[in-house]
C-alpha positions as CSV (number, residue, x, y, z in Angstrom):
1,M,0.0,0.0,0.0
2,A,1.4,3.4,-1.0
3,V,0.7,6.7,0.8
4,W,1.0,9.8,-1.4
5,A,0.8,13.5,-0.3
6,I,-0.3,15.8,-3.1
7,G,0.2,19.5,-3.5
8,D,-2.2,22.3,-4.4
9,I,-4.7,21.4,-7.2
10,Q,-6.6,24.6,-7.2
11,G,-9.2,23.2,-9.6
12,C,-6.7,21.6,-12.0
13,F,-8.7,18.4,-12.2
14,D,-7.3,17.0,-15.5
15,E,-3.7,17.4,-14.2
16,L,-4.7,15.6,-11.0
17,Q,-6.0,12.7,-13.1
18,G,-2.8,12.7,-15.1
19,L,-0.7,12.6,-11.9
20,L,-2.8,9.7,-10.4
21,E,-2.3,7.7,-13.6
22,R,1.5,8.4,-13.5
23,I,1.8,7.1,-9.9
24,A,-0.5,4.1,-10.7
25,F,-2.9,5.1,-8.0
26,D,-5.1,2.2,-6.8
27,P,-8.1,3.4,-4.7
28,Q,-8.4,-0.1,-3.2
29,H,-4.9,-0.2,-1.7
30,D,-3.4,3.3,-1.8
31,T,-4.0,6.4,0.3
32,L,-3.9,10.0,-0.8
33,W,-3.3,13.1,1.4
34,F,-4.1,16.5,0.0
35,A,-2.3,19.7,1.3
36,G,-5.3,22.0,0.7
37,D,-6.2,24.6,-1.9
38,L,-8.3,22.1,-3.7
39,V,-10.2,24.8,-5.6
40,N,-10.2,28.2,-7.2
41,R,-8.5,29.9,-10.2
42,G,-8.2,26.6,-12.1
43,P,-10.9,25.6,-14.5
44,K,-12.5,22.5,-12.7
45,S,-13.1,23.2,-9.1
46,L,-16.4,21.5,-9.0
47,E,-15.1,18.3,-10.6
48,T,-12.2,18.4,-8.1
49,L,-14.4,18.6,-5.1
50,R,-16.8,15.9,-6.3
51,F,-13.9,13.6,-7.0
52,L,-12.3,14.1,-3.6
53,H,-15.6,14.0,-1.7
54,H,-16.2,10.5,-3.1
55,L,-12.6,9.4,-2.7
56,N,-12.5,9.5,1.1
57,A,-8.9,10.8,1.1
58,V,-7.2,12.8,3.8
59,T,-7.6,16.5,3.0
60,V,-6.5,19.6,5.0
61,L,-8.0,23.0,4.4
62,G,-6.1,25.8,2.6
63,N,-6.9,29.5,2.3
64,H,-8.7,29.1,-1.1
65,D,-10.9,26.4,0.5
66,L,-11.8,28.6,3.4
67,H,-12.4,31.4,0.8
68,L,-14.9,29.2,-1.0
69,L,-16.8,28.6,2.3
70,A,-16.8,32.4,3.0
71,S,-17.8,33.3,-0.6
72,A,-20.7,30.9,-0.6
73,H,-22.3,32.3,2.6
74,I,-21.0,35.9,2.4
75,P,-21.4,37.5,-1.0
76,K,-19.2,40.5,-0.2
77,Y,-16.1,38.3,-0.1
78,R,-16.5,37.0,-3.7
79,K,-13.7,38.2,-6.1
80,H,-13.8,38.7,-9.8
81,K,-10.8,36.3,-10.3
82,D,-12.6,33.4,-8.4
83,T,-13.7,30.4,-10.3
84,L,-16.1,29.1,-7.6
85,H,-19.6,29.9,-9.0
86,H,-20.0,26.4,-10.5
87,I,-19.8,25.0,-7.0
88,M,-22.2,27.5,-5.5
89,H,-24.8,26.8,-8.2
90,A,-24.4,23.0,-8.5
91,E,-27.2,20.8,-7.2
92,D,-24.8,19.0,-4.9
93,G,-23.1,22.3,-3.9
94,P,-24.5,22.4,-0.4
95,E,-23.4,18.8,0.2
96,L,-19.9,19.5,-1.1
97,L,-19.6,22.7,1.1
98,D,-20.8,20.8,4.2
99,W,-18.2,18.1,3.5
100,L,-15.5,20.8,3.0
101,R,-16.1,22.6,6.3
102,H,-15.7,19.3,8.1
103,Q,-12.2,18.7,6.9
104,P,-9.3,19.3,9.2
105,L,-6.6,22.0,9.2
106,L,-3.9,19.6,10.4
107,H,-3.4,15.9,9.9
108,H,-0.9,14.0,11.9
109,D,-0.1,10.4,11.0
110,K,1.5,8.7,14.1
111,P,2.8,5.6,12.4
112,S,4.9,7.6,9.8
113,G,5.4,10.6,12.0
114,Y,4.4,13.0,9.2
115,T,2.2,16.1,9.8
116,L,0.2,17.5,6.9
117,I,-0.7,21.3,6.9
118,H,-1.4,23.8,4.2
119,A,1.0,26.6,5.0
120,G,3.1,26.8,8.2
121,L,3.7,26.8,11.9
122,P,4.9,29.8,14.1
123,P,8.1,29.1,16.0
124,Q,6.3,28.9,19.4
125,W,4.3,25.9,18.5
126,D,5.3,22.2,19.0
127,L,3.1,19.4,17.6
128,Q,0.8,19.3,20.7
129,T,0.1,23.1,20.5
130,A,-0.4,23.0,16.7
131,R,-2.9,20.1,17.0
132,A,-4.7,21.9,19.8
133,C,-5.0,25.1,17.9
134,A,-6.1,23.4,14.7
135,N,-8.8,21.6,16.8
136,E,-10.1,25.0,18.0
137,V,-10.7,26.3,14.5
138,E,-12.0,22.9,13.3
139,A,-14.6,22.8,16.1
140,V,-16.0,26.2,15.2
141,L,-16.0,25.4,11.5
142,R,-18.0,22.3,12.2
143,G,-20.4,24.0,14.7
144,P,-23.5,26.1,14.3
145,D,-21.7,29.4,14.4
146,Y,-19.3,28.8,11.5
147,I,-20.7,31.7,9.4
148,A,-19.8,34.1,12.2
149,F,-16.2,32.7,12.1
150,L,-16.0,33.2,8.3
151,E,-17.2,36.8,8.7
152,T,-14.2,37.6,10.9
153,M,-11.6,35.2,9.4
154,Y,-10.0,37.8,7.1
155,G,-7.2,40.1,8.2
156,N,-3.5,40.1,9.2
157,H,-3.8,40.9,12.8
158,P,-2.8,39.8,15.4
159,S,0.6,38.9,14.0
160,V,2.3,37.4,17.0
161,W,1.3,34.3,19.0
162,S,0.2,34.5,22.6
163,E,-1.7,32.1,24.7
164,S,-3.7,35.0,25.9
165,L,-5.2,35.5,22.5
166,H,-8.9,34.9,22.5
167,A,-12.2,34.8,20.5
168,H,-11.9,35.9,16.9
169,D,-8.3,37.3,17.2
170,R,-7.1,33.8,18.4
171,L,-9.0,31.9,15.6
172,R,-7.8,34.4,13.0
173,F,-4.1,34.0,14.1
174,I,-4.4,30.2,14.0
175,T,-6.0,30.2,10.6
176,N,-3.4,32.5,9.2
177,C,-0.5,30.3,10.3
178,L,-2.1,27.1,9.1
179,T,-3.3,28.4,5.8
180,R,-1.3,31.6,4.8
181,L,2.1,31.7,6.5
182,R,5.4,31.9,4.5
183,Y,7.7,34.3,6.2
184,C,8.0,35.5,9.8
185,D,10.6,37.4,11.9
186,A,12.7,36.2,14.8
187,S,9.9,36.7,17.2
188,G,7.4,34.8,15.1
189,R,5.7,37.9,13.8
190,L,3.8,36.8,10.7
191,A,4.7,38.7,7.4
192,L,1.7,37.6,5.4
193,K,2.1,40.2,2.5
194,H,5.4,38.7,1.3
195,K,4.8,35.9,-1.2
196,G,8.1,35.6,-3.3
197,P,10.7,32.9,-3.2
198,P,13.4,33.0,-0.5
199,G,15.8,35.8,-1.1
200,S,13.1,38.2,-2.3
201,Q,12.0,39.1,1.3
202,P,13.3,41.9,3.6
203,K,16.4,40.9,5.5
204,H,14.7,40.6,8.9
205,L,12.4,37.9,7.6
206,K,13.1,34.2,7.0
207,P,10.9,31.3,5.8
208,W,9.0,30.1,8.8
209,F,10.9,26.8,8.9
210,E,14.4,28.4,8.9
211,W,14.0,30.0,12.4
212,P,14.7,28.2,15.7
213,R,11.3,26.5,16.5
214,K,9.7,24.1,18.7
215,S,8.6,21.9,15.7
216,T,12.2,21.0,14.6
217,D,11.6,17.4,15.5
218,M,8.5,17.1,13.3
219,K,8.3,15.9,9.6
220,I,6.1,18.5,8.0
221,L,4.4,18.3,4.6
222,F,2.8,21.6,3.3
223,G,1.7,23.3,0.2
224,H,0.7,27.0,-0.4
225,W,4.1,28.3,-1.5
226,S,4.4,27.9,-5.3
227,T,7.4,30.2,-5.6
228,L,9.3,28.1,-3.1
229,G,8.8,25.0,-5.4
230,A,10.1,21.5,-4.6
231,F,11.9,21.5,-1.2
232,D,13.0,18.5,0.9
233,Q,15.3,19.4,3.8
234,N,15.6,18.7,7.6
235,G,12.1,17.1,7.7
236,I,10.5,19.9,5.7
237,H,8.7,19.0,2.4
238,A,7.1,21.5,0.2
239,L,4.4,20.2,-2.1
240,D,3.1,23.3,-4.1
241,T,5.1,23.3,-7.3
242,G,2.9,25.7,-9.2
243,C,0.6,23.5,-11.2
244,L,-1.9,26.4,-11.6
245,W,0.9,28.6,-13.0
246,G,2.3,26.2,-15.6
247,G,4.7,24.3,-13.2
248,T,4.0,20.8,-12.0
249,L,1.6,18.9,-9.7
250,T,3.5,17.0,-7.0
251,A,2.9,13.7,-5.3
252,L,5.4,12.7,-2.5
253,R,5.3,9.1,-1.4
254,V,5.7,9.0,2.4
255,D,5.2,5.3,3.4
256,G,8.8,4.3,2.7
257,A,12.1,4.8,4.3
258,H,12.8,7.9,2.2
259,P,10.2,10.2,0.5
260,E,9.9,9.7,-3.2
261,R,8.8,12.8,-5.3
262,V,6.9,12.5,-8.6
263,E,5.8,15.5,-10.6
264,F,3.4,15.9,-13.5
265,A,4.0,18.8,-15.9
266,C,1.1,21.2,-16.3
267,P,0.2,23.6,-19.0
268,G,-1.0,26.1,-16.5
269,A,-4.5,27.6,-16.0
270,M,-3.3,31.2,-15.3
271,S,-0.2,33.3,-16.0
272,P,1.8,34.5,-12.9
273,S,1.4,38.0,-14.3
274,G,-2.4,37.6,-14.8
C-alpha cells in the first residue's frame, strides 16, 4: 500500500488525473493526502471537489478552500478572479460545502510521523500546540456558528502568537498560520504580505521553517508556497510546485524509508502576471 501526499490542485482536475495515472494510484490499496487549496483559479473546481468527496482521502483545508466557504455564505467576499460559481450553483453544492467545512486544518499520522498542513507553523508551536490550535478552529467550522467565524476570518492581525489571544483574534491567528504563512521574523511575527521565493523578502524575515522553532523534531508536509517550489530538507517537504501557473503537480510518497517525489507537468490555467 502506498501513501502519497499531493500539493495544491486549485481546480486543475485534469492534471490531478494525469498525476494519479502516473503514480498508478489504486483506490483499493493506496492512500492519498491532499495539502489543501483544492479549488479556485483553475478551471474545474467543481469536478475536483466531487472527486475528492467520493474518494474518502485525507484533506486539510487551505486558504482558497476557506475562501470558498466564506464566499458561498457571504457575497461581499466574492472576487472577480474566483472560479467558484459552479460549485455554489451546483445541485450538490450544499453537500460539497458541508463536507469541505468538516475537513481538518492539520493531519498527523502517528505511524509515519508526518504532519500535513497547508502553510506553516509559528516558532512557538510544537506538535501538541499545533494540534490543539487546529482543533479549536475545526470545532468552530463544524459547529452552528461557522458563518460568524467566516465573517471575521480575514485580516493580518494579530501577527504574534500569545496564549492570551482569545475569541476571533485567536481563531484568525491560528487560521493565518495554518493556511497563509510563508515568512516571519525572529519573534514569530507573521509577514503575510510577502509571497516571493526565499531571497526576495526583507532581511529581517526568513521562511517560517528556517527560524529556531519548537517543531524542529517534526516531519512536515505543506503546500501553499508555489514560488518556493520543490523543497526537501531537515524534515520539511514543500508540495506546491505551481501546477496552476504552468509548473507541476507534485505527489510525494511518504510510506517508505525515504520520501519519493513524482511531478506531473502542467500547461497552467493562469499566468503568474495575470
